[in-house]
C-alpha positions in Angstrom: -4.8 -36.7 15.8 -4.8 -40.5 15.5 -8.4 -40.7 13.7 -9.4 -43.9 13.1 -13.0 -42.9 11.2 -13.7 -44.8 7.9 -13.7 -41.2 6.5 -10.2 -40.4 7.2 -8.7 -43.8 6.4 -10.8 -43.9 3.1 -9.0 -40.4 2.7 -5.1 -41.5 3.3 -5.8 -45.0 1.4 -7.0 -42.7 -1.7 -3.7 -40.5 -1.4 -1.5 -43.2 -1.3 -3.0 -44.9 -4.3 -3.1 -41.8 -6.0 0.7 -41.0 -4.9 1.5 -44.8 -6.3 0.1 -44.2 -9.4 1.6 -40.9 -10.0 5.2 -42.2 -9.4 4.1 -45.3 -11.9 2.9 -43.2 -14.8 6.5 -40.9 -14.3 8.3 -44.4 -14.2 6.4 -45.7 -17.6 7.0 -42.3 -19.5 10.5 -43.0 -18.7 10.3 -46.1 -20.0 8.6 -44.9 -23.3 10.9 -41.7 -24.0 13.8 -44.5 -23.6 12.0 -46.8 -25.9 11.6 -44.0 -28.3 14.9 -42.9 -28.3 16.5 -46.1 -28.9 13.7 -47.0 -31.8 15.5 -43.4 -33.4 18.9 -44.4 -33.6 
């Protein structure tokens, strides 16, 4: 269970980064959409 091998730690950190980057992309997309909607008016 508590695998402390470098390989498992690397996998966990890469999954965390992927999760963070995907949420950041969603935030940026939402901001861009709001800005585009604001420009249209």
